C-alpha positions as CSV (number, residue, x, y, z in Angstrom):
1,M,46.7,155.6,321.1
2,A,44.2,154.9,323.7
3,L,41.3,152.4,323.6
4,T,39.1,155.5,323.6
5,H,40.3,156.5,320.2
6,T,39.7,153.1,318.7
7,I,36.2,153.0,320.0
8,L,35.6,156.5,318.7
9,A,36.9,155.3,315.3
10,A,34.4,152.4,315.2
11,L,31.5,154.5,316.4
12,A,32.4,157.2,313.8
13,Q,31.4,154.6,311.2
14,S,28.1,153.6,312.7
15,P,26.3,153.2,316.1
16,L,27.1,149.9,317.8
17,T,26.1,147.8,320.8
18,G,28.9,146.9,323.1
19,Y,28.9,143.3,321.7
20,D,29.0,144.5,318.1
21,L,31.8,146.8,319.0
22,W,33.8,143.9,320.5
23,K,33.1,141.8,317.3
24,R,34.4,144.7,315.2
25,F,37.6,144.7,317.3
26,E,37.9,140.9,316.8
27,N,37.2,141.1,313.0
28,E,38.5,144.5,311.8
29,F,40.8,146.1,314.3
30,N,42.7,143.1,315.4
31,C,45.7,143.8,313.2
32,F,46.5,146.9,315.2
33,W,44.4,146.9,318.4
34,R,43.2,144.3,320.8
35,A,40.7,144.7,323.7
36,S,38.6,142.3,325.7
37,Q,34.9,142.7,326.1
38,Q,35.4,143.8,329.7
39,Q,37.9,146.5,328.7
40,I,35.5,147.7,326.0
41,Y,32.4,147.9,328.3
42,R,34.5,149.6,331.0
43,E,35.7,152.2,328.5
44,L,32.2,152.8,327.1
45,A,31.0,153.7,330.6
46,K,33.8,156.2,331.0
47,M,33.3,157.7,327.6
48,E,29.5,158.1,328.2
49,K,30.3,159.9,331.5
50,Q,32.7,162.2,329.6
51,G,30.0,163.0,327.0
52,L,32.0,161.5,324.1
53,I,29.2,159.0,323.3
54,S,25.6,158.6,324.1
55,C,23.6,155.4,324.7
56,Q,20.2,154.5,323.4
57,V,18.3,151.7,325.2
58,I,16.5,149.5,322.6
59,P,13.8,147.3,324.2
60,Q,13.7,143.7,323.0
61,N,10.9,141.1,323.5
62,G,11.9,138.3,325.8
63,R,15.5,139.4,326.0
64,P,17.4,142.0,327.9
65,N,17.3,145.5,326.5
66,K,20.1,146.4,324.0
67,K,22.3,149.4,324.5
68,E,23.4,151.1,321.3
69,Y,26.2,153.6,321.5
70,S,26.7,156.6,319.2
71,L,29.3,159.3,318.9
72,T,28.3,162.7,320.2
73,D,29.4,166.0,318.6
74,A,31.9,166.3,321.5
75,G,33.1,162.7,320.7
76,M,33.6,163.5,317.0
77,S,35.5,166.7,317.9
78,H,37.7,164.8,320.3
79,F,38.4,162.2,317.7
80,Q,39.1,164.7,315.0
81,E,41.5,166.6,317.3
82,W,43.3,163.3,318.0
83,M,43.4,162.5,314.2
84,N,45.2,165.8,313.6
85,L,48.0,165.0,316.2
86,P,51.2,163.4,315.0
87,S,51.5,159.8,316.1
88,E,54.6,158.2,317.7
89,P,55.7,154.6,317.5
90,T,54.6,152.7,320.6
91,A,57.1,150.9,322.8
92,I,57.6,147.2,322.1
93,R,56.6,145.0,325.0
94,E,57.2,141.5,323.8
95,D,57.7,138.5,326.1
96,L,59.3,136.5,323.3
97,G,62.0,139.2,323.0
98,V,63.0,138.8,326.6
99,K,62.8,135.0,326.3
100,M,65.0,135.1,323.2
101,K,67.5,137.4,324.8
102,M,67.9,135.1,327.8
103,A,67.4,131.7,326.0
104,Y,71.0,130.7,326.8
105,L,69.8,130.1,330.4
106,V,67.5,127.2,329.5
107,P,67.9,124.1,327.3
108,R,67.8,125.0,323.6
109,E,64.6,122.9,323.1
110,V,62.7,125.2,325.3
111,I,63.2,128.3,323.1
112,L,62.8,126.2,319.9
113,K,59.4,125.0,321.2
114,E,58.4,128.6,322.1
115,L,59.5,129.8,318.6
116,Q,57.5,127.1,316.9
117,H,54.5,127.9,319.1
118,R,54.7,131.6,318.2
119,R,55.3,130.9,314.5
120,H,52.1,128.8,314.5
121,I,50.1,131.7,316.1
122,H,51.4,134.3,313.6
123,Y,51.0,132.0,310.7
124,Q,47.3,131.3,311.6
125,Q,46.7,135.0,311.9
126,L,48.4,135.6,308.6
127,L,46.1,133.1,306.9
128,K,43.1,134.9,308.3
129,F,44.3,138.3,307.1
130,K,45.1,136.9,303.6
131,E,41.6,135.3,303.5
132,K,40.1,138.7,304.3
133,E,42.2,140.2,301.6
134,R,41.0,137.7,299.0
135,S,37.4,138.0,300.2
136,Y,37.1,141.8,300.4
137,F,39.8,143.3,298.3
138,S,40.3,141.0,295.3
139,N,40.2,144.0,293.0
140,S,42.3,146.6,294.8
141,D,42.4,148.9,291.8
142,G,38.7,150.0,292.0
143,L,38.6,150.8,295.7
144,S,37.0,153.9,297.2
145,F,39.1,156.1,299.5
146,Q,37.4,154.5,302.6
147,E,38.1,151.0,301.2
148,Q,41.7,151.9,300.4
149,C,42.2,153.0,304.0
150,S,40.8,149.7,305.2
151,Y,42.8,147.7,302.7
152,L,46.1,149.4,303.6
153,T,45.5,148.8,307.3
154,L,44.9,145.1,306.5
155,R,48.1,145.1,304.4
156,R,50.0,146.4,307.4
157,G,48.6,143.5,309.4
158,I,49.7,141.0,306.7
159,R,53.2,142.5,306.6
160,Y,53.4,142.4,310.5
161,E,52.4,138.7,310.6
162,S,54.6,137.8,307.6
163,D,57.6,139.4,309.3
164,W,56.9,137.5,312.5
165,V,56.7,134.2,310.6
166,A,59.9,135.0,308.7
167,W,61.7,135.9,311.9
168,C,60.6,132.8,313.7
169,D,61.8,130.7,310.7
170,E,65.1,132.5,310.8
171,A,65.5,132.0,314.6
172,I,64.4,128.3,314.5
173,E,66.9,127.6,311.6
174,A,69.7,129.5,313.4
175,L,69.2,127.7,316.7
176,S,68.5,124.3,315.1
177,D,71.8,124.5,313.2
178,R,73.6,124.8,316.5
179,L,72.0,121.9,318.3
180,E,74.7,119.9,320.1
């Protein structure tokens, strides 16, 4: 999946400014896609040149003009074509995997500290996702199809973070038991 497709997905829901798009990435898409503001703005410029999106300049009093981006018909067609293609798992690129594999080359405390650090990060993200679940999906039985899709995506994020926490716990316990 390219950043383009994630931006198209967001704009398929509603027109957004670059800043609002970045906030949506931070708040809604972060369980499956991350992008910096710079990456988003760079991609928006490319997509506009390709005719996938259009930009409306909205004048503001006393502030710089706001640019609001919308999906074009070509953008929607491109997105729908992509939606109809089968997806493949993405390759794992994980620094901690390399560090864990080669941890025998450094003092055990180094990898334990790294595992504790990563556990903390994943646990904090897990708490955020669970709070979203409580706030927005407390009654998962009466959800619309659109809400079900959002909820299931959030559940994937929860399971991802839960698995990371569990694996970190397992690795910490296994390596702590072998402290010399």
